[in-house]
C-alpha positions as CSV (number, residue, x, y, z in Angstrom):
1,M,85.9,151.1,118.2
2,S,86.1,152.4,121.7
3,V,88.7,154.3,123.7
4,I,88.2,154.4,127.4
5,K,90.2,156.2,130.1
6,A,90.2,154.3,133.4
7,G,92.5,155.8,136.1
8,E,96.1,155.7,134.9
9,F,95.2,153.3,132.0
10,I,93.8,153.7,128.5
11,F,91.8,150.9,127.0
12,Y,91.6,150.6,123.2
13,E,89.1,147.9,122.2
14,Y,89.9,146.0,125.5
15,Q,93.7,146.3,125.2
16,G,95.1,148.3,128.1
17,F,98.2,150.4,128.2
18,N,99.9,153.2,130.2
19,P,100.2,156.5,128.2
20,C,103.1,158.8,128.7
21,D,100.8,161.5,130.1
22,V,97.3,160.2,130.9
23,K,96.0,163.7,131.9
24,S,96.5,165.1,128.4
25,F,95.6,161.9,126.5
26,L,93.1,162.5,123.7
27,P,92.2,160.5,120.5
28,F,92.2,162.3,117.2
29,K,88.6,163.3,116.2
30,N,88.7,162.0,112.6
31,D,89.9,158.5,113.6
32,K,90.3,157.1,117.1
33,R,92.9,154.6,116.0
34,W,95.3,157.5,116.4
35,S,95.7,159.4,119.7
36,R,98.3,161.5,121.5
37,D,99.1,163.3,124.7
38,A,101.6,166.0,125.6
39,K,104.5,163.6,125.2
40,C,103.7,160.7,122.9
41,V,101.7,159.5,120.0
42,Y,99.8,156.2,119.7
43,Y,98.4,153.9,117.0
44,K,95.6,151.8,118.7
45,D,97.4,150.6,121.9
46,R,101.0,151.0,120.5
47,I,103.3,153.9,121.0
48,V,104.5,155.5,117.8
49,A,108.2,155.7,118.6
50,T,110.1,158.9,117.6
51,A,106.8,160.7,116.6
52,D,106.6,164.4,117.4
53,A,103.4,164.9,119.4
54,N,103.1,168.6,118.6
55,T,103.1,168.2,114.8
56,F,101.7,164.7,114.4
57,M,98.8,164.5,111.9
58,P,96.9,161.3,110.6
59,L,96.6,161.1,106.8
60,N,94.1,158.2,107.0
61,Y,93.5,155.3,109.3
62,Q,97.0,153.8,108.6
63,Y,99.3,156.6,107.4
64,A,100.3,159.7,109.3
65,K,103.0,162.3,109.4
66,D,104.9,164.7,111.6
67,K,107.4,167.4,111.0
68,N,110.2,164.8,110.5
69,G,108.6,162.1,108.4
70,I,105.9,159.6,107.5
71,F,104.5,156.7,109.5
72,Y,102.6,153.5,108.6
73,E,100.7,152.6,111.8
74,S,103.4,152.6,114.4
75,T,106.3,152.2,112.0
76,R,108.3,155.2,110.6
77,L,108.9,154.9,106.9
78,D,112.5,155.9,106.9
79,D,112.8,156.1,103.1
80,A,109.6,158.1,102.5
81,D,109.8,161.7,101.2
82,L,107.7,163.9,103.5
83,A,107.3,166.8,101.0
84,T,105.8,164.6,98.2
85,F,104.1,161.8,100.2
86,K,100.5,161.3,99.2
87,V,97.8,158.7,100.2
88,I,96.3,157.6,96.9
89,D,94.0,154.8,98.0
90,W,92.1,154.8,101.3
91,H,91.0,151.2,101.1
92,D,94.2,149.4,100.0
93,F,96.4,151.4,102.4
94,S,98.5,152.6,99.5
95,A,100.5,155.8,99.0
96,R,103.3,157.3,96.9
97,D,106.1,159.8,96.9
98,K,108.6,161.0,94.4
99,F,110.7,157.8,94.8
100,G,107.9,155.3,94.2
101,C,104.8,153.7,95.8
102,Y,103.8,151.9,99.0
103,Q,101.5,149.0,99.8
104,S,101.2,149.1,103.6
105,S,104.8,149.6,104.8
106,L,106.4,147.9,101.8
107,R,107.8,150.1,99.0
108,V,106.8,148.7,95.5
109,D,107.5,149.8,92.0
110,C,104.9,152.2,90.5
111,E,106.4,153.0,87.2
112,N,103.9,154.6,84.8
113,I,101.2,155.0,87.5
114,D,99.3,158.3,87.2
115,V,99.6,160.2,90.5
116,N,95.9,161.2,90.1
117,K,94.6,157.7,89.5
118,P,93.8,155.6,92.6
119,I,95.8,152.5,92.9
120,Y,92.7,150.2,93.1
121,N,92.0,151.1,89.5
122,I,95.3,149.6,88.4
123,S,95.2,146.0,87.3
124,S,96.2,143.6,90.0
125,D,98.3,141.8,87.4
126,Y,100.5,144.9,87.3
127,F,101.5,144.6,91.0
128,I,101.8,140.8,90.7
129,S,104.3,141.2,87.9
130,K,106.2,144.2,89.4
131,A,106.3,143.3,93.1
132,V,104.9,139.9,94.3
133,K,106.4,137.9,91.4
134,G,109.9,139.2,92.4
135,F,109.5,138.0,95.9
136,R,108.2,134.6,94.7
137,D,111.1,134.2,92.3
138,E,113.6,135.0,95.0
139,K,111.9,132.6,97.4
140,A,112.1,129.8,94.9
141,R,115.8,130.6,94.3
142,I,116.6,130.5,98.0
143,L,114.7,127.2,98.4
144,S,116.6,125.7,95.5
145,Q,119.8,126.4,97.3
146,A,118.8,124.4,100.4
147,Q,120.8,121.1,100.4
148,D,121.4,118.6,103.2
149,G,119.6,120.9,105.6
150,Q,121.9,123.9,105.1
151,I,121.3,127.1,103.3
152,A,124.1,127.5,100.7
153,H,124.2,131.3,100.5
154,V,125.0,131.8,104.2
155,S,128.7,131.2,103.4
156,M,128.6,134.4,101.2
157,I,127.4,136.4,104.2
158,V,130.0,134.9,106.5
159,D,132.8,135.8,104.0
160,H,131.5,139.3,103.7
161,L,131.3,140.0,107.4
162,A,134.8,138.7,108.1
163,G,135.9,140.0,111.5
164,D,132.3,140.9,112.6
165,I,131.3,137.2,113.0
166,G,130.1,136.1,116.5
167,S,131.9,132.8,117.1
168,P,131.5,130.9,120.4
169,E,134.8,132.3,121.6
170,V,133.9,135.9,120.8
171,L,130.3,135.7,122.2
172,L,131.1,133.9,125.4
173,A,133.8,136.5,126.2
174,Q,131.9,139.6,124.8
175,R,131.7,142.9,126.6
176,F,129.7,146.0,125.6
177,D,132.1,148.6,126.9
178,K,133.1,149.8,123.4
179,I,129.8,149.7,121.6
180,D,128.7,153.0,120.0
181,T,125.7,154.7,121.7
182,D,124.0,155.1,118.3
183,Y,124.6,151.5,117.2
184,G,121.7,149.7,115.4
185,F,120.5,148.0,112.3
186,T,117.4,146.4,110.7
187,L,116.5,142.9,109.6
188,I,114.1,142.3,106.8
189,T,112.3,139.2,105.6
190,T,113.0,137.7,102.2
191,D,109.5,136.2,102.0
192,L,106.3,137.5,100.4
193,I,105.1,139.0,103.7
194,P,107.0,142.1,104.7
195,N,108.4,142.2,108.2
196,K,111.2,144.3,109.7
197,V,113.0,144.0,113.0
198,S,115.1,146.9,114.1
199,F,117.8,146.9,116.9
200,K,118.9,150.1,118.6
201,Y,121.5,150.1,121.5
202,L,119.9,151.7,124.5
203,G,122.8,151.4,127.0
204,K,123.3,149.9,130.4
205,R,120.5,149.6,133.0
206,E,120.6,147.9,136.4
207,G,123.7,145.9,135.5
208,K,122.3,144.8,132.1
209,T,123.0,145.7,128.6
210,V,119.8,146.7,126.8
211,F,118.8,146.9,123.1
212,N,115.5,148.4,122.0
213,V,113.8,146.2,119.4
214,Y,110.9,147.1,117.2
215,N,109.1,144.3,115.2
216,S,106.7,145.6,112.5
217,T,104.3,142.6,113.2
218,V,104.3,142.8,117.0
219,Y,102.6,145.5,119.1
220,G,104.9,147.9,120.9
221,L,108.6,148.3,121.5
222,M,110.4,145.3,122.9
223,Q,113.8,144.9,124.5
224,L,116.7,142.5,124.3
225,E,118.6,142.3,127.5
226,F,122.0,140.8,128.2
227,N,123.8,140.3,131.5
228,L,127.1,142.1,131.3
229,D,128.8,138.7,130.9
230,G,126.9,138.2,127.7
231,D,124.1,135.8,128.8
232,V,120.7,136.5,127.2
233,I,118.1,137.1,129.9
234,K,115.2,138.5,127.8
235,E,114.8,138.0,124.1
236,P,112.1,139.3,121.7
237,V,110.2,137.0,119.4
238,Y,111.3,137.9,115.8
239,T,108.5,136.2,113.9
240,G,105.5,137.9,115.3
241,G,102.7,136.0,117.1
242,S,100.8,136.7,120.2
243,Y,103.6,137.2,122.7
244,N,106.3,139.8,123.1
245,F,109.4,138.1,124.5
246,L,110.9,135.1,126.1
247,Q,112.4,135.5,129.6
248,Y,115.1,133.0,130.5
249,N,115.7,132.0,134.1
250,M,118.3,129.2,133.6
251,G,119.9,127.0,131.0
252,K,119.9,129.5,128.2
253,C,121.6,127.7,125.2
254,A,122.5,130.7,123.0
255,Y,126.3,131.0,122.3
256,R,127.0,127.5,123.6
257,V,127.7,124.5,121.5
258,G,126.4,121.0,122.3
259,Q,123.2,119.7,123.9
260,C,121.3,121.9,126.3
261,T,117.9,122.1,128.0
262,E,116.4,125.6,127.7
263,Y,113.9,126.8,130.3
264,S,112.1,130.0,129.5
265,K,109.0,132.0,130.4
266,V,106.7,133.1,127.6
267,V,105.2,136.5,128.3
268,L,101.9,137.2,126.6
269,T,99.6,140.1,126.8
270,S,97.1,137.8,128.5
271,G,99.5,136.1,130.9
272,E,102.6,134.0,131.3
273,Y,103.6,130.3,131.0
274,S,106.8,128.3,131.3
275,Q,108.2,126.1,128.6
276,Q,111.2,123.7,128.2
277,N,113.0,122.8,125.0
278,S,115.8,120.3,124.3
279,I,118.3,121.9,121.9
280,D,121.4,120.6,120.0
281,V,123.6,123.5,118.9
282,I,126.3,123.1,116.2
283,Y,128.7,125.9,115.2
284,N,130.5,125.6,111.8
285,E,132.6,128.4,110.2
286,G,130.5,131.3,111.3
287,V,127.1,129.7,111.2
288,W,125.0,128.4,114.1
289,Y,122.6,125.5,113.6
290,R,120.1,125.0,116.4
291,N,118.1,121.8,116.3
292,I,115.1,122.2,118.7
293,N,112.9,119.5,120.0
294,L,109.9,121.5,121.1
295,S,107.8,120.7,124.1
296,N,104.8,119.8,121.9
297,G,106.8,117.0,120.2
298,S,107.6,118.8,117.0
299,T,111.1,119.7,115.8
300,M,112.5,122.9,114.3
301,K,115.9,123.9,112.9
302,E,117.3,127.5,113.2
303,V,120.2,128.7,111.1
304,I,121.7,131.9,112.6
305,I,124.7,134.2,111.9
306,Y,125.5,136.4,114.8
307,N,127.6,139.5,114.8
308,R,130.3,140.2,117.5
309,Y,127.6,141.7,119.8
310,G,125.5,138.5,119.7
311,L,122.8,140.1,117.5
312,P,121.4,138.0,114.6
313,V,122.3,139.4,111.2
314,Y,120.8,136.3,109.5
315,F,118.1,134.2,110.9
316,S,116.0,131.3,109.3
317,T,113.8,128.5,110.5
318,E,113.2,125.1,108.8
319,H,110.6,122.5,109.3
320,N,111.2,119.0,107.8
321,G,114.0,120.4,105.7
322,I,111.9,123.2,104.2
323,L,112.8,126.8,104.7
324,N,109.7,128.6,106.1
325,F,111.0,131.9,107.5
326,E,114.1,134.0,106.8
327,M,115.4,137.4,107.8
328,V,118.7,139.1,106.9
329,R,120.3,142.5,107.8
330,E,119.1,144.9,105.1
331,D,122.6,145.8,103.8
332,L,123.4,142.1,103.4
333,L,120.4,141.3,101.1
334,P,122.3,142.3,97.9
335,I,124.9,139.7,98.7
336,M,122.3,136.9,98.7
337,L,120.9,138.1,95.4
338,K,124.2,137.8,93.5
């Protein structure tokens, strides 16, 4: 792997980025995946948000720590215990603390595991029975509830949210004047592959309302931008992939019921291209159904529950009536499991 400094840019394996302070930028000697300067810390070409540059220390090539906590790549593990956190398997990216074990950024049950015994010596059947099987069973339960193209359990979430639901009337008239400066929450997938998307209100900038968004499967920090009248003008991609956000120039269909043509610009690390989608939007008792005719001729259905600020607290996609991706706000997951 190579790290090259070229003027104001740093190139990590051909991916270029602007560091916070290029003059003091320096990779860690034991692993060049990690680097820092006087202000910021980086994993490959991604900034490690909230990391303290002065106390940051890699533990291996995917885990690190600072004075405040533990990181997996560029993601802070908010529930990790700093004092007892220990990497126990270099090759499987696994670790443990006094509360349990980790595989990558996902906390898993490690009951009866010897802290001095590397995780790769534990039978794979153990983890299948204790972790993966639970996700598979839950996925099967969710799929069994899909009927007539609708997800049955969304009504439970709507009932629980009550006055926090983003209806067309609420969202088309929304203002952000009263939002708390520390407002934010995290979505988590219910699928086998762990993925988290965190929203944090940043404030107003150049006449726009801005949320910082971090997706655990996408490089770097993204941003969701609203006009002050509530129209979305830049939207991150929640499901990962090769591009960071969609930028809308006209015809944005969010928060509007009926048929709409959506024009957007897809911004990738390698360039930009425009796309056009025909969308039919239905709103029914707190739930938004977006039937999308994609420009490549395929169709997709999105099921979304927004809160009063227009942020998704539940998001799923379906192809041919089959649920293939689903995220829910972390505090709402127990409601789906009832």
